[in-house]
N, CA, C, O and the ligand as a Tripos MOL2 file, in Angstrom:
@<TRIPOS>MOLECULE
protein
  289   287    73     0     0
PROTEIN
NO_CHARGES

@<TRIPOS>ATOM
      1 N          95.1710  -36.1530  -50.1040 N.3       1 MET1
      2 CA         96.5990  -36.3620  -50.3910 C.3       1 MET1
      3 C          97.2620  -37.0640  -49.2140 C.2       1 MET1
      4 O          97.1250  -36.6330  -48.0690 O.2       1 MET1
      5 N          97.9600  -38.1160  -49.4890 N.am      2 SER2
      6 CA         98.7120  -38.7830  -48.4320 C.3       2 SER2
      7 C         100.1280  -39.0200  -48.9190 C.2       2 SER2
      8 O         100.3600  -39.6860  -49.9280 O.2       2 SER2
      9 N         101.0590  -38.4640  -48.1800 N.am      3 ARG3
     10 CA        102.4580  -38.6280  -48.5520 C.3       3 ARG3
     11 C         103.1690  -39.3580  -47.4140 C.2       3 ARG3
     12 O         103.5290  -38.7520  -46.4050 O.2       3 ARG3
     13 N         103.3630  -40.6540  -47.5840 N.am      4 GLU4
     14 CA        104.0100  -41.4310  -46.5300 C.3       4 GLU4
     15 C         105.5150  -41.2400  -46.5800 C.2       4 GLU4
     16 O         106.1260  -41.1270  -47.6420 O.2       4 GLU4
     17 N         106.0880  -41.2110  -45.3730 N.am      5 LYS5
     18 CA        107.5390  -41.1030  -45.2750 C.3       5 LYS5
     19 C         108.0660  -42.3640  -44.5990 C.2       5 LYS5
     20 O         107.6250  -42.7290  -43.5090 O.2       5 LYS5
     21 N         108.9970  -43.0090  -45.2450 N.am      6 MET6
     22 CA        109.5970  -44.1890  -44.6520 C.3       6 MET6
     23 C         110.7400  -43.7760  -43.7350 C.2       6 MET6
     24 O         111.6130  -42.9990  -44.1210 O.2       6 MET6
     25 N         110.7220  -44.3050  -42.5200 N.am      7 VAL7
     26 CA        111.7780  -43.9890  -41.5620 C.3       7 VAL7
     27 C         112.3860  -45.2970  -41.0680 C.2       7 VAL7
     28 O         111.7600  -46.3560  -41.1250 O.2       7 VAL7
     29 N         113.6190  -45.1970  -40.5820 N.am      8 THR8
     30 CA        114.2900  -46.3720  -40.0480 C.3       8 THR8
     31 C         114.3230  -46.2910  -38.5310 C.2       8 THR8
     32 O         114.7880  -45.2980  -37.9730 O.2       8 THR8
     33 N         113.8420  -47.3100  -37.8710 N.am      9 CYS9
     34 CA        113.8240  -47.3420  -36.4120 C.3       9 CYS9
     35 C         115.2560  -47.4780  -35.8880 C.2       9 CYS9
     36 O         115.9720  -48.3890  -36.3020 O.2       9 CYS9
     37 N         115.6880  -46.5850  -34.9800 N.am     10 PRO10
     38 CA        117.0510  -46.6630  -34.4450 C.3      10 PRO10
     39 C         117.2390  -47.8300  -33.4740 C.2      10 PRO10
     40 O         118.3700  -48.1790  -33.1370 O.2      10 PRO10
     41 N         116.1580  -48.4210  -33.0330 N.am     11 VAL11
     42 CA        116.2570  -49.5100  -32.0580 C.3      11 VAL11
     43 C         116.3930  -50.8570  -32.7600 C.2      11 VAL11
     44 O         117.3170  -51.6130  -32.4590 O.2      11 VAL11
     45 N         115.4870  -51.1760  -33.6950 N.am     12 CYS12
     46 CA        115.4960  -52.4970  -34.3290 C.3      12 CYS12
     47 C         116.0280  -52.4380  -35.7580 C.2      12 CYS12
     48 O         116.3510  -53.4770  -36.3350 O.2      12 CYS12
     49 N         116.1260  -51.2240  -36.3470 N.am     13 GLY13
     50 CA        116.6870  -51.0950  -37.6820 C.3      13 GLY13
     51 C         115.6900  -51.3590  -38.8010 C.2      13 GLY13
     52 O         116.0610  -51.3020  -39.9740 O.2      13 GLY13
     53 N         114.4420  -51.6450  -38.4710 N.am     14 GLU14
     54 CA        113.4230  -51.8990  -39.4850 C.3      14 GLU14
     55 C         112.8260  -50.5840  -39.9800 C.2      14 GLU14
     56 O         112.7630  -49.6030  -39.2390 O.2      14 GLU14
     57 N         112.3860  -50.5740  -41.2440 N.am     15 LYS15
     58 CA        111.7510  -49.3770  -41.7990 C.3      15 LYS15
     59 C         110.2430  -49.4630  -41.6210 C.2      15 LYS15
     60 O         109.6480  -50.5320  -41.7500 O.2      15 LYS15
     61 N         109.6350  -48.3170  -41.3210 N.am     16 PHE16
     62 CA        108.1810  -48.2670  -41.2310 C.3      16 PHE16
     63 C         107.6910  -46.9060  -41.6680 C.2      16 PHE16
     64 O         108.4790  -45.9650  -41.7670 O.2      16 PHE16
     65 N         106.3900  -46.7840  -41.9340 N.am     17 GLU17
     66 CA        105.8280  -45.5400  -42.4330 C.3      17 GLU17
     67 C         105.5400  -44.5730  -41.3060 C.2      17 GLU17
     68 O         104.9070  -44.9240  -40.3110 O.2      17 GLU17
     69 N         106.0210  -43.3310  -41.4780 N.am     18 LEU18
     70 CA        105.7550  -42.2870  -40.5060 C.3      18 LEU18
     71 C         104.3770  -41.6930  -40.7930 C.2      18 LEU18
     72 O         104.0450  -41.4170  -41.9460 O.2      18 LEU18
     73 N         103.5720  -41.4980  -39.7370 N.am     19 GLU19
     74 CA        102.2420  -40.9200  -39.9390 C.3      19 GLU19
     75 C         102.3620  -39.5060  -40.5060 C.2      19 GLU19
     76 O         103.3130  -38.7880  -40.1990 O.2      19 GLU19
     77 N         101.3990  -39.1130  -41.3280 N.am     20 SER20
     78 CA        101.4950  -37.8330  -42.0280 C.3      20 SER20
     79 C         101.4020  -36.6460  -41.0740 C.2      20 SER20
     80 O         101.8950  -35.5620  -41.3850 O.2      20 SER20
     81 N         100.7720  -36.8420  -39.9080 N.am     21 TYR21
     82 CA        100.6370  -35.7280  -38.9630 C.3      21 TYR21
     83 C         101.8740  -35.5430  -38.1010 C.2      21 TYR21
     84 O         101.9560  -34.5850  -37.3320 O.2      21 TYR21
     85 N         102.8260  -36.4400  -38.2200 N.am     22 ALA22
     86 CA        103.9970  -36.4070  -37.3520 C.3      22 ALA22
     87 C         104.7660  -35.0970  -37.4980 C.2      22 ALA22
     88 O         104.9110  -34.5670  -38.5990 O.2      22 ALA22
     89 N         105.2590  -34.5800  -36.3610 N.am     23 ASP23
     90 CA        106.0000  -33.3300  -36.3530 C.3      23 ASP23
     91 C         107.1610  -33.4480  -35.3710 C.2      23 ASP23
     92 O         107.2350  -34.4110  -34.6070 O.2      23 ASP23
     93 N         108.0610  -32.4780  -35.3880 N.am     24 ILE24
     94 CA        109.2030  -32.5150  -34.4800 C.3      24 ILE24
     95 C         108.7170  -32.5140  -33.0310 C.2      24 ILE24
     96 O         107.8320  -31.7380  -32.6700 O.2      24 ILE24
     97 N         109.2900  -33.3760  -32.2120 N.am     25 GLY25
     98 CA        108.9060  -33.4610  -30.8150 C.3      25 GLY25
     99 C         107.8140  -34.4820  -30.5570 C.2      25 GLY25
    100 O         107.5640  -34.8260  -29.4020 O.2      25 GLY25
    101 N         107.1540  -34.9780  -31.5970 N.am     26 GLU26
    102 CA        106.0950  -35.9730  -31.4340 C.3      26 GLU26
    103 C         106.7010  -37.3100  -31.0070 C.2      26 GLU26
    104 O         107.8210  -37.6480  -31.3900 O.2      26 GLU26
    105 N         105.9450  -38.0590  -30.2120 N.am     27 ILE27
    106 CA        106.3520  -39.4020  -29.8330 C.3      27 ILE27
    107 C         105.5720  -40.3900  -30.6970 C.2      27 ILE27
    108 O         104.3410  -40.3750  -30.7210 O.2      27 ILE27
    109 N         106.3010  -41.2450  -31.4040 N.am     28 ILE28
    110 CA        105.6550  -42.2640  -32.2320 C.3      28 ILE28
    111 C         106.1100  -43.6330  -31.7460 C.2      28 ILE28
    112 O         107.0750  -43.7450  -30.9900 O.2      28 ILE28
    113 N         105.4110  -44.6660  -32.1830 N.am     29 THR29
    114 CA        105.7670  -46.0210  -31.7830 C.3      29 THR29
    115 C         106.1620  -46.8190  -33.0100 C.2      29 THR29
    116 O         105.4460  -46.8210  -34.0120 O.2      29 THR29
    117 N         107.2920  -47.4930  -32.9390 N.am     30 CYS30
    118 CA        107.7510  -48.3410  -34.0370 C.3      30 CYS30
    119 C         106.7400  -49.4650  -34.2400 C.2      30 CYS30
    120 O         106.3030  -50.1020  -33.2820 O.2      30 CYS30
    121 N         106.3740  -49.6990  -35.5050 N.am     31 THR31
    122 CA        105.3850  -50.7410  -35.7850 C.3      31 THR31
    123 C         105.9900  -52.1330  -35.7060 C.2      31 THR31
    124 O         105.2690  -53.1290  -35.7520 O.2      31 THR31
    125 N         107.3000  -52.2060  -35.5890 N.am     32 ASN32
    126 CA        107.9680  -53.5080  -35.5600 C.3      32 ASN32
    127 C         108.3210  -53.9440  -34.1350 C.2      32 ASN32
    128 O         107.9880  -55.0600  -33.7370 O.2      32 ASN32
    129 N         108.9980  -53.0700  -33.3520 N.am     33 CYS33
    130 CA        109.4420  -53.4610  -32.0120 C.3      33 CYS33
    131 C         108.6360  -52.7350  -30.9310 C.2      33 CYS33
    132 O         108.8310  -52.9980  -29.7440 O.2      33 CYS33
    133 N         107.7220  -51.8100  -31.3250 N.am     34 PHE34
    134 CA        106.8360  -51.0820  -30.4090 C.3      34 PHE34
    135 C         107.5910  -50.2120  -29.4080 C.2      34 PHE34
    136 O         107.0740  -49.8940  -28.3370 O.2      34 PHE34
    137 N         108.8150  -49.8320  -29.7630 N.am     35 GLU35
    138 CA        109.5910  -48.9230  -28.9360 C.3      35 GLU35
    139 C         109.0950  -47.4990  -29.1800 C.2      35 GLU35
    140 O         108.7260  -47.1540  -30.3030 O.2      35 GLU35
    141 N         109.0850  -46.6620  -28.1200 N.am     36 GLU36
    142 CA        108.6690  -45.2680  -28.2900 C.3      36 GLU36
    143 C         109.8250  -44.4490  -28.8320 C.2      36 GLU36
    144 O         110.9450  -44.5210  -28.3260 O.2      36 GLU36
    145 N         109.5400  -43.6640  -29.8740 N.am     37 LEU37
    146 CA        110.5740  -42.8690  -30.5440 C.3      37 LEU37
    147 C         110.1150  -41.4320  -30.6660 C.2      37 LEU37
    148 O         108.9460  -41.1680  -30.9480 O.2      37 LEU37
    149 N         111.0570  -40.4790  -30.4500 N.am     38 ARG38
    150 CA        110.7400  -39.0650  -30.5950 C.3      38 ARG38
    151 C         111.3530  -38.5550  -31.8910 C.2      38 ARG38
    152 O         112.4890  -38.8930  -32.2260 O.2      38 ARG38
    153 N         110.5910  -37.7320  -32.6240 N.am     39 ILE39
    154 CA        111.0800  -37.1530  -33.8690 C.3      39 ILE39
    155 C         111.9170  -35.9270  -33.5180 C.2      39 ILE39
    156 O         111.4010  -34.9450  -32.9840 O.2      39 ILE39
    157 N         113.2120  -35.9910  -33.8240 N.am     40 VAL40
    158 CA        114.1000  -34.8790  -33.5010 C.3      40 VAL40
    159 C         114.4380  -34.0450  -34.7290 C.2      40 VAL40
    160 O         114.9190  -32.9200  -34.5940 O.2      40 VAL40
    161 N         114.1920  -34.5820  -35.9340 N.am     41 ARG41
    162 CA        114.4660  -33.8280  -37.1600 C.3      41 ARG41
    163 C         113.5420  -34.3350  -38.2520 C.2      41 ARG41
    164 O         113.2010  -35.5180  -38.2790 O.2      41 ARG41
    165 N         113.1310  -33.4460  -39.1580 N.am     42 LEU42
    166 CA        112.1950  -33.8500  -40.2110 C.3      42 LEU42
    167 C         112.8460  -34.0050  -41.5830 C.2      42 LEU42
    168 O         112.3830  -34.8230  -42.3780 O.2      42 LEU42
    169 N         113.8800  -33.2670  -41.8820 N.am     43 ASN43
    170 CA        114.4510  -33.3230  -43.2340 C.3      43 ASN43
    171 C         115.9750  -33.3190  -43.1880 C.2      43 ASN43
    172 O         116.5690  -32.2400  -43.1800 O.2      43 ASN43
    173 N         116.6280  -34.4650  -43.1570 N.am     44 PRO44
    174 CA        116.0220  -35.8060  -43.2120 C.3      44 PRO44
    175 C         115.4350  -36.2080  -41.8590 C.2      44 PRO44
    176 O         115.8010  -35.6550  -40.8220 O.2      44 PRO44
    177 N         114.5460  -37.1490  -41.8850 N.am     45 ILE45
    178 CA        113.8870  -37.5790  -40.6590 C.3      45 ILE45
    179 C         114.8700  -38.3050  -39.7530 C.2      45 ILE45
    180 O         115.5990  -39.2060  -40.1690 O.2      45 ILE45
    181 N         114.8560  -37.8670  -38.4850 N.am     46 GLU46
    182 CA        115.7610  -38.4770  -37.5180 C.3      46 GLU46
    183 C         114.9680  -38.8290  -36.2680 C.2      46 GLU46
    184 O         114.2430  -37.9900  -35.7330 O.2      46 GLU46
    185 N         115.1010  -40.0520  -35.8080 N.am     47 LEU47
    186 CA        114.3550  -40.5240  -34.6370 C.3      47 LEU47
    187 C         115.3050  -40.8120  -33.4910 C.2      47 LEU47
    188 O         116.4640  -41.1720  -33.6950 O.2      47 LEU47
    189 N         114.7850  -40.6440  -32.2690 N.am     48 GLU48
    190 CA        115.5970  -40.8460  -31.0700 C.3      48 GLU48
    191 C         114.7980  -41.7170  -30.1030 C.2      48 GLU48
    192 O         113.6000  -41.5030  -29.9170 O.2      48 GLU48
    193 N         115.4490  -42.6830  -29.4980 N.am     49 GLU49
    194 CA        114.7690  -43.5560  -28.5510 C.3      49 GLU49
    195 C         114.3660  -42.7660  -27.3120 C.2      49 GLU49
    196 O         115.1600  -41.9790  -26.7950 O.2      49 GLU49
    197 N         113.1430  -42.9660  -26.8310 N.am     50 VAL50
    198 CA        112.6560  -42.2410  -25.6530 C.3      50 VAL50
    199 C         112.9630  -43.0710  -24.4100 C.2      50 VAL50
    200 O         112.4850  -44.1960  -24.2660 O.2      50 VAL50
    201 N         113.7770  -42.4920  -23.5070 N.am     51 THR51
    202 CA        114.1470  -43.2480  -22.3050 C.3      51 THR51
    203 C         113.9650  -42.4330  -21.0300 C.2      51 THR51
    204 O         114.1280  -42.9750  -19.9360 O.2      51 THR51
    205 N         113.6310  -41.1430  -21.1370 N.am     52 ASP52
    206 CA        113.5920  -40.2680  -19.9550 C.3      52 ASP52
    207 C         112.4270  -40.5820  -19.0260 C.2      52 ASP52
    208 O         112.5220  -40.3460  -17.8210 O.2      52 ASP52
    209 N         111.3230  -41.1140  -19.5650 N.am     53 TYR53
    210 CA        110.0810  -41.1990  -18.8110 C.3      53 TYR53
    211 C         110.1970  -41.9330  -17.4780 C.2      53 TYR53
    212 O         109.6420  -41.4860  -16.4740 O.2      53 TYR53
    213 N         110.9150  -43.0570  -17.4620 N.am     54 TYR54
    214 CA        110.9540  -43.8700  -16.2550 C.3      54 TYR54
    215 C         111.6890  -43.1450  -15.1280 C.2      54 TYR54
    216 O         111.3100  -43.2770  -13.9640 O.2      54 TYR54
    217 N         112.7330  -42.3830  -15.4570 N.am     55 ASP55
    218 CA        113.4620  -41.6360  -14.4390 C.3      55 ASP55
    219 C         112.5490  -40.6130  -13.7590 C.2      55 ASP55
    220 O         112.5970  -40.4570  -12.5390 O.2      55 ASP55
    221 N         111.7180  -39.9160  -14.5370 N.am     56 ASP56
    222 CA        110.8150  -38.9220  -13.9750 C.3      56 ASP56
    223 C         109.8700  -39.5690  -12.9650 C.2      56 ASP56
    224 O         109.6310  -39.0140  -11.8930 O.2      56 ASP56
    225 N         109.3400  -40.7280  -13.2990 N.am     57 ASN57
    226 CA        108.4180  -41.4140  -12.3980 C.3      57 ASN57
    227 C         109.0980  -41.7890  -11.0890 C.2      57 ASN57
    228 O         108.4980  -41.6500  -10.0230 O.2      57 ASN57
    229 N         110.3270  -42.2570  -11.1490 N.am     58 ASP58
    230 CA        111.0380  -42.6340   -9.9380 C.3      58 ASP58
    231 C         111.2250  -41.4350   -9.0160 C.2      58 ASP58
    232 O         111.0470  -41.5550   -7.8040 O.2      58 ASP58
    233 N         111.5830  -40.2810   -9.5760 N.am     59 ASP59
    234 CA        111.8070  -39.0880   -8.7670 C.3      59 ASP59
    235 C         110.5390  -38.6850   -8.0110 C.2      59 ASP59
    236 O         110.6060  -38.3750   -6.8220 O.2      59 ASP59
    237 N         109.3930  -38.6860   -8.6810 N.am     60 SER60
    238 CA        108.1650  -38.2400   -8.0370 C.3      60 SER60
    239 C         107.7510  -39.2080   -6.9340 C.2      60 SER60
    240 O         107.1990  -38.7820   -5.9190 O.2      60 SER60
    241 N         108.0070  -40.4960   -7.1140 N.am     61 GLU61
    242 CA        107.6630  -41.4600   -6.0750 C.3      61 GLU61
    243 C         108.5060  -41.2290   -4.8310 C.2      61 GLU61
    244 O         107.9880  -41.2920   -3.7160 O.2      61 GLU61
    245 N         109.7960  -40.9640   -5.0030 N.am     62 ASP62
    246 CA        110.6550  -40.6990   -3.8560 C.3      62 ASP62
    247 C         110.1740  -39.4570   -3.1040 C.2      62 ASP62
    248 O         110.1730  -39.4360   -1.8730 O.2      62 ASP62
    249 N         109.7670  -38.4300   -3.8410 N.am     63 TYR63
    250 CA        109.3350  -37.1840   -3.2260 C.3      63 TYR63
    251 C         108.0900  -37.4190   -2.3580 C.2      63 TYR63
    252 O         107.9830  -36.8770   -1.2580 O.2      63 TYR63
    253 N         107.1550  -38.2310   -2.8600 N.am     64 LEU64
    254 CA        105.9420  -38.5150   -2.0980 C.3      64 LEU64
    255 C         106.2820  -39.2620   -0.8030 C.2      64 LEU64
    256 O         105.6920  -38.9850    0.2410 O.2      64 LEU64
    257 N         107.2080  -40.1870   -0.8620 N.am     65 GLU65
    258 CA        107.5800  -40.9370    0.3360 C.3      65 GLU65
    259 C         108.1350  -39.9890    1.4070 C.2      65 GLU65
    260 O         107.7960  -40.1210    2.5830 O.2      65 GLU65
    261 N         108.9800  -39.0390    1.0080 N.am     66 ASP66
    262 CA        109.5460  -38.0970    1.9670 C.3      66 ASP66
    263 C         108.4500  -37.2710    2.6370 C.2      66 ASP66
    264 O         108.5070  -37.0270    3.8420 O.2      66 ASP66
    265 N         107.4630  -36.8440    1.8690 N.am     67 GLU67
    266 CA        106.3840  -36.0270    2.4340 C.3      67 GLU67
    267 C         105.6080  -36.8100    3.4910 C.2      67 GLU67
    268 O         105.2370  -36.2610    4.5280 O.2      67 GLU67
    269 N         105.3640  -38.0910    3.2240 N.am     68 GLU68
    270 CA        104.6210  -38.8920    4.1900 C.3      68 GLU68
    271 C         105.3650  -38.9720    5.5200 C.2      68 GLU68
    272 O         104.7590  -38.8880    6.5880 O.2      68 GLU68
    273 N         106.6790  -39.1360    5.4420 N.am     69 LYS69
    274 CA        107.4580  -39.2560    6.6750 C.3      69 LYS69
    275 C         107.3870  -37.9690    7.4980 C.2      69 LYS69
    276 O         107.3160  -38.0200    8.7260 O.2      69 LYS69
    277 N         107.4050  -36.8150    6.8230 N.am     70 GLU70
    278 CA        107.3680  -35.5480    7.5410 C.3      70 GLU70
    279 C         106.0530  -35.3810    8.3130 C.2      70 GLU70
    280 O         106.0370  -34.7840    9.3890 O.2      70 GLU70
    281 N         104.9540  -35.9050    7.7640 N.am     71 GLU71
    282 CA        103.6620  -35.7650    8.4470 C.3      71 GLU71
    283 C         103.6490  -36.5210    9.7580 C.2      71 GLU71
    284 O         103.0240  -36.0710   10.7190 O.2      71 GLU71
    285 N         104.3210  -37.6610    9.8240 N.am     72 TRP72
    286 CA        104.3740  -38.4330   11.0540 C.3      72 TRP72
    287 C         105.2860  -37.7160   12.0030 C.2      72 TRP72
    288 O         105.4950  -38.1780   13.1250 O.2      72 TRP72
    289 ZN        111.7440  -50.6900  -34.0050 Zn       73 ZN73
@<TRIPOS>BOND
     1     1     2 1
     2     2     3 1
     3     3     4 2
     4     3     5 am
     5     5     6 1
     6     6     7 1
     7     7     8 2
     8     7     9 am
     9     9    10 1
    10    10    11 1
    11    11    12 2
    12    11    13 am
    13    13    14 1
    14    14    15 1
    15    15    16 2
    16    15    17 am
    17    17    18 1
    18    18    19 1
    19    19    20 2
    20    19    21 am
    21    21    22 1
    22    22    23 1
    23    23    24 2
    24    23    25 am
    25    25    26 1
    26    26    27 1
    27    27    28 2
    28    27    29 am
    29    29    30 1
    30    30    31 1
    31    31    32 2
    32    31    33 am
    33    33    34 1
    34    34    35 1
    35    35    36 2
    36    35    37 am
    37    37    38 1
    38    38    39 1
    39    39    40 2
    40    39    41 am
    41    41    42 1
    42    42    43 1
    43    43    44 2
    44    43    45 am
    45    45    46 1
    46    46    47 1
    47    47    48 2
    48    47    49 am
    49    49    50 1
    50    50    51 1
    51    51    52 2
    52    51    53 am
    53    53    54 1
    54    54    55 1
    55    55    56 2
    56    55    57 am
    57    57    58 1
    58    58    59 1
    59    59    60 2
    60    59    61 am
    61    61    62 1
    62    62    63 1
    63    63    64 2
    64    63    65 am
    65    65    66 1
    66    66    67 1
    67    67    68 2
    68    67    69 am
    69    69    70 1
    70    70    71 1
    71    71    72 2
    72    71    73 am
    73    73    74 1
    74    74    75 1
    75    75    76 2
    76    75    77 am
    77    77    78 1
    78    78    79 1
    79    79    80 2
    80    79    81 am
    81    81    82 1
    82    82    83 1
    83    83    84 2
    84    83    85 am
    85    85    86 1
    86    86    87 1
    87    87    88 2
    88    87    89 am
    89    89    90 1
    90    90    91 1
    91    91    92 2
    92    91    93 am
    93    93    94 1
    94    94    95 1
    95    95    96 2
    96    95    97 am
    97    97    98 1
    98    98    99 1
    99    99   100 2
   100    99   101 am
   101   101   102 1
   102   102   103 1
   103   103   104 2
   104   103   105 am
   105   105   106 1
   106   106   107 1
   107   107   108 2
   108   107   109 am
   109   109   110 1
   110   110   111 1
   111   111   112 2
   112   111   113 am
   113   113   114 1
   114   114   115 1
   115   115   116 2
   116   115   117 am
   117   117   118 1
   118   118   119 1
   119   119   120 2
   120   119   121 am
   121   121   122 1
   122   122   123 1
   123   123   124 2
   124   123   125 am
   125   125   126 1
   126   126   127 1
   127   127   128 2
   128   127   129 am
   129   129   130 1
   130   130   131 1
   131   131   132 2
   132   131   133 am
   133   133   134 1
   134   134   135 1
   135   135   136 2
   136   135   137 am
   137   137   138 1
   138   138   139 1
   139   139   140 2
   140   139   141 am
   141   141   142 1
   142   142   143 1
   143   143   144 2
   144   143   145 am
   145   145   146 1
   146   146   147 1
   147   147   148 2
   148   147   149 am
   149   149   150 1
   150   150   151 1
   151   151   152 2
   152   151   153 am
   153   153   154 1
   154   154   155 1
   155   155   156 2
   156   155   157 am
   157   157   158 1
   158   158   159 1
   159   159   160 2
   160   159   161 am
   161   161   162 1
   162   162   163 1
   163   163   164 2
   164   163   165 am
   165   165   166 1
   166   166   167 1
   167   167   168 2
   168   167   169 am
   169   169   170 1
   170   170   171 1
   171   171   172 2
   172   171   173 am
   173   173   174 1
   174   174   175 1
   175   175   176 2
   176   175   177 am
   177   177   178 1
   178   178   179 1
   179   179   180 2
   180   179   181 am
   181   181   182 1
   182   182   183 1
   183   183   184 2
   184   183   185 am
   185   185   186 1
   186   186   187 1
   187   187   188 2
   188   187   189 am
   189   189   190 1
   190   190   191 1
   191   191   192 2
   192   191   193 am
   193   193   194 1
   194   194   195 1
   195   195   196 2
   196   195   197 am
   197   197   198 1
   198   198   199 1
   199   199   200 2
   200   199   201 am
   201   201   202 1
   202   202   203 1
   203   203   204 2
   204   203   205 am
   205   205   206 1
   206   206   207 1
   207   207   208 2
   208   207   209 am
   209   209   210 1
   210   210   211 1
   211   211   212 2
   212   211   213 am
   213   213   214 1
   214   214   215 1
   215   215   216 2
   216   215   217 am
   217   217   218 1
   218   218   219 1
   219   219   220 2
   220   219   221 am
   221   221   222 1
   222   222   223 1
   223   223   224 2
   224   223   225 am
   225   225   226 1
   226   226   227 1
   227   227   228 2
   228   227   229 am
   229   229   230 1
   230   230   231 1
   231   231   232 2
   232   231   233 am
   233   233   234 1
   234   234   235 1
   235   235   236 2
   236   235   237 am
   237   237   238 1
   238   238   239 1
   239   239   240 2
   240   239   241 am
   241   241   242 1
   242   242   243 1
   243   243   244 2
   244   243   245 am
   245   245   246 1
   246   246   247 1
   247   247   248 2
   248   247   249 am
   249   249   250 1
   250   250   251 1
   251   251   252 2
   252   251   253 am
   253   253   254 1
   254   254   255 1
   255   255   256 2
   256   255   257 am
   257   257   258 1
   258   258   259 1
   259   259   260 2
   260   259   261 am
   261   261   262 1
   262   262   263 1
   263   263   264 2
   264   263   265 am
   265   265   266 1
   266   266   267 1
   267   267   268 2
   268   267   269 am
   269   269   270 1
   270   270   271 1
   271   271   272 2
   272   271   273 am
   273   273   274 1
   274   274   275 1
   275   275   276 2
   276   275   277 am
   277   277   278 1
   278   278   279 1
   279   279   280 2
   280   279   281 am
   281   281   282 1
   282   282   283 1
   283   283   284 2
   284   283   285 am
   285   285   286 1
   286   286   287 1
   287   287   288 2
@<TRIPOS>SUBSTRUCTURE
     1 MET1         2 RESIDUE 1 A MET
     2 SER2         6 RESIDUE 1 A SER
     3 ARG3        10 RESIDUE 1 A ARG
     4 GLU4        14 RESIDUE 1 A GLU
     5 LYS5        18 RESIDUE 1 A LYS
     6 MET6        22 RESIDUE 1 A MET
     7 VAL7        26 RESIDUE 1 A VAL
     8 THR8        30 RESIDUE 1 A THR
     9 CYS9        34 RESIDUE 1 A CYS
    10 PRO10       38 RESIDUE 1 A PRO
    11 VAL11       42 RESIDUE 1 A VAL
    12 CYS12       46 RESIDUE 1 A CYS
    13 GLY13       50 RESIDUE 1 A GLY
    14 GLU14       54 RESIDUE 1 A GLU
    15 LYS15       58 RESIDUE 1 A LYS
    16 PHE16       62 RESIDUE 1 A PHE
    17 GLU17       66 RESIDUE 1 A GLU
    18 LEU18       70 RESIDUE 1 A LEU
    19 GLU19       74 RESIDUE 1 A GLU
    20 SER20       78 RESIDUE 1 A SER
    21 TYR21       82 RESIDUE 1 A TYR
    22 ALA22       86 RESIDUE 1 A ALA
    23 ASP23       90 RESIDUE 1 A ASP
    24 ILE24       94 RESIDUE 1 A ILE
    25 GLY25       98 RESIDUE 1 A GLY
    26 GLU26      102 RESIDUE 1 A GLU
    27 ILE27      106 RESIDUE 1 A ILE
    28 ILE28      110 RESIDUE 1 A ILE
    29 THR29      114 RESIDUE 1 A THR
    30 CYS30      118 RESIDUE 1 A CYS
    31 THR31      122 RESIDUE 1 A THR
    32 ASN32      126 RESIDUE 1 A ASN
    33 CYS33      130 RESIDUE 1 A CYS
    34 PHE34      134 RESIDUE 1 A PHE
    35 GLU35      138 RESIDUE 1 A GLU
    36 GLU36      142 RESIDUE 1 A GLU
    37 LEU37      146 RESIDUE 1 A LEU
    38 ARG38      150 RESIDUE 1 A ARG
    39 ILE39      154 RESIDUE 1 A ILE
    40 VAL40      158 RESIDUE 1 A VAL
    41 ARG41      162 RESIDUE 1 A ARG
    42 LEU42      166 RESIDUE 1 A LEU
    43 ASN43      170 RESIDUE 1 A ASN
    44 PRO44      174 RESIDUE 1 A PRO
    45 ILE45      178 RESIDUE 1 A ILE
    46 GLU46      182 RESIDUE 1 A GLU
    47 LEU47      186 RESIDUE 1 A LEU
    48 GLU48      190 RESIDUE 1 A GLU
    49 GLU49      194 RESIDUE 1 A GLU
    50 VAL50      198 RESIDUE 1 A VAL
    51 THR51      202 RESIDUE 1 A THR
    52 ASP52      206 RESIDUE 1 A ASP
    53 TYR53      210 RESIDUE 1 A TYR
    54 TYR54      214 RESIDUE 1 A TYR
    55 ASP55      218 RESIDUE 1 A ASP
    56 ASP56      222 RESIDUE 1 A ASP
    57 ASN57      226 RESIDUE 1 A ASN
    58 ASP58      230 RESIDUE 1 A ASP
    59 ASP59      234 RESIDUE 1 A ASP
    60 SER60      238 RESIDUE 1 A SER
    61 GLU61      242 RESIDUE 1 A GLU
    62 ASP62      246 RESIDUE 1 A ASP
    63 TYR63      250 RESIDUE 1 A TYR
    64 LEU64      254 RESIDUE 1 A LEU
    65 GLU65      258 RESIDUE 1 A GLU
    66 ASP66      262 RESIDUE 1 A ASP
    67 GLU67      266 RESIDUE 1 A GLU
    68 GLU68      270 RESIDUE 1 A GLU
    69 LYS69      274 RESIDUE 1 A LYS
    70 GLU70      278 RESIDUE 1 A GLU
    71 GLU71      282 RESIDUE 1 A GLU
    72 TRP72      286 RESIDUE 1 A TRP
    73 ZN73       289 GROUP 0 **** ****
């Protein structure tokens, strides 16, 4: 049994098929603009653009730089 769900990408506005295994909190990629989207609601399906990741990386890099200075 395969039940495809059509969703609308909040970034480009194009519709694409949601994978059947998709669940709340999952990160999916738009098949049209390849933007990463998080599923925040299933009925009706609601997608949210994922933007937090880059900020996390910046913070950890700054922390490592501080540690190096302390060793000297
Ligand atoms: Zn898109």
